[in-house]
N, C-alpha and C positions, 0 to 999 in steps of 0.2 A: 345257624342257615343252610338249606336244601341246595345239591344241586340246583334243583327247579328255581329255585328263588333264585339263587346266581346267574340262571343263565336270561332269566327276566327282568333283572334288573340291568345286563349288559345290554338286553336288545332295549330296552328304556336308552339307555346312554348311548346307544347308537343313532335311536330318535333325535335327541337332545344336538347331539352333534352333526348330525346331515341338520337339523336346523339352523344350527350355527352356521356354518360352515356356506351353505346354500342359501341363508335369508330370507326361509321360508317357513310357515307353517307345515308342522309334522305332527301325524295325529295317530295312539295306537286305537287296537280296537276296542271293544265295551270291555271294560274289567269290573269283578266282583270288588265284593269289600273286603275282602282279604289281603288283593293285590293293590289295592288303592293305598289302605293300609303299610303297606311295604312299602310302595315307590314313597310313601310321605313320609316317611321313617328313614329309608335307608340310602336314596336316590344323593346323589354326589354330581351330577352330569354340569357342563357348560350353562344351560338353560334350565331354570327349575319348571317342573310342569304345575299346573293349572288342569281339574280334573271338573269335566265337561258331562251334563246327560239329559240335557235338554228344559234342565228345569231345575228349581233349586231343591227342591226333595227329590232327588232322583236317586238310585238305592244303585245301579250300575251306571259306571262312566267310564268316559275315555280321558286318555290323557293327553293334554295338547302342549308341546314345544312351542313357543315365538317369542321373536324377544317385543314383534310390533301387535296390535288388535287386531284379532280376529276378525275377519269380515263375514265368510261364510264356513259353517262346518259341514261333514259330509258326510250326515245324516239326515233322516227322511221321517214322519211320520205318518204311519198308514193306520188307516180305519178297517180293521174284518170284521164283516158283519154276515148275519144269515141271507141269503139270496130270498128265502122266504120264511121272513119272522112268524109265521103264523103259526108253523108246522114244525120249527124250531127246538134243539133240547137246549135245558139249561147247560150252559159251557160257562166254562172257567177258567181262570190264570194257565192252566196246568195242560187243560184241554187245548189251549190255544200252543202252546209253549212246544208240547209235544208233538203235534201239526207241523209246525213250523222247521223244529229239527229234524222231523222225518223225510224232509226233503232234503237233506246232505250237507246242511248248514252247520257250521260251528257255532255254539255258544256265544262266542266272541262276537257274532253279528250282530246280534239282536242284544237293545237296549231293557231298559224299564217296558214294563206289560201293564195298562191301564184299563179294567173292566168297569164294564156300566150294562149291567142286565146278563144279554150275551155277544157284547161287542166289546171288541178290544180293541182298542189304542194302542199302537206299536213302536216303540221308537229302533229303528234299523238303519246298518250304515249305507249310507246311499249308493254301495255298488253293487247292494242285492234287493233295492228295491222292486226293481221290474221281475227280477227272477220271482221273488215270492206273489207277486201280483197275478203272472201269468201262470206258475204252475199253484197255491193254495187252490181248490177248488170246494173242500171239505174238510171240517173238523168233525170228528168223531163220524158220527151218522150224516151229518148235516152239512148242505151246502150253502159254500160262503162267499163272499166273493171281496177283494182287495182295493183299495184305492186310499191316492197320496192324498192325505189334507194339512191346514195350517197345526200352527198348535191348538191343541185341545183347548177347551173352556176352563174345563178345570182344572188346568194344569196354567193357563194367565191369570186366572182367577181362584188362587186356593183357600180351601176350607180348614179352617182351624176349629176344635175343641176347646176352651180352655177353662182348664181344671183350677180350682182356688185350694189350697189346702194346707197344712202344717208339717213339717218334720222334726225330728229331733236335731238333724244334722245335716249337713249340705254335700252327704255321703251317697251315692251314685246308687249303693243297693235299694236307700231310703225313697229317693225321689220316682225311679224306676215302680218300686213298688206302689206310690199314690199315681202316676202313672195309668200303670194299667190293671189296678185294682189286684196283684199280686202280694203274697204273704213276704217275709221278710230272705224267708228261706229258696222261694222259688226264683226271687227277683235272684239271689247268690249263684245259687243253680244256673242260671242264664248269661251271669256276667262270665263266672268262674269258665262257662263252655265255650267260652271265645263268639258268643252271640249280640256284645254290644261294642257299639263304636260311641266315641265321643269324637266329634268334629272331624270325622271320616278316618278317625284312629284305631284301633283294636285296642280296645283297653280291658283287661283281666282281672283289677283290683277293683273288689267291693267296695273299699275306702276311699276310693279316689274322689275329690272333694270337685264341687261343681261351683262354676261360674256364672255368673248374669249373661246369656244371650247364648250358654255351649246349646250345639245338637245331640242331639241322641241319635240315633237307631239302632232296634234293638228289633232282630229278625225276627219275623212267620209274626212278630207284636206293632211293630210301627215307629214312629219318628216321633219326635218334638223337640221344641225350645223352652231351655230350662231360661225362666224368670225371677231374676231375686232381687225385692222390692226392700231386702236389710232391714223388715221390721219383724220384731219380737210380740208372741202372742201372750197374753195373760200367766201361762204358764210355760213362759220362756222358751218356746218353740220358735222356728223361722218361720216365717211365712212367707209361700211361693206362689208363684203361676207357673203353667205347662201346659202352654200350645200346642197342642197334637193335633196333628195332619191325619185331615177324613178325607 
């Protein structure tokens, strides 16, 4: 374990102890999937954290330390879109993220960014909400406006693409190949390259056996829930379903 990873675990332990002794919820900033995996595997503080990212399939999440149910989380959804849509450029995730970080904010202040056309829905820490609203006026060459919104409908009612297929076994590499229409070697490259997470934990084993209900995240590809109906085809292959988030 690196010194940086040890320092992160110490920080999480401090938050856990503070929540325990002060009897109040404590929250980290947003964590990427590598840090989430580190937390899930090695944390040993008095209160085991839960991960929260604003919606079920979030990639970036905060660690929440609390012995009681959390009423409100210190986060806020913003909608950032062109002030004059008719004259707007085609904007993407990278454009919005770059402009937000260009204000001087740390990446840990920002959760997931969800795109629809040239409008972004951004989950951010409550403490930076007003700063973004007042300071973010331009993305690339396009004038934009930011405002507070409730949970986006696309999140409240997530959409899935259901893929039916057969695999020789329930190995991770075989199922990823089916989910994303990849060759076995491409799937193995993603897994061995540290791009695949099972239920939030980093997995680098091509032969990891999946279980019904497992959630798999593949960086830069997407996320899906694996469903094993435990039936076999005439050729004795496993019949599975994949519910891919779109």
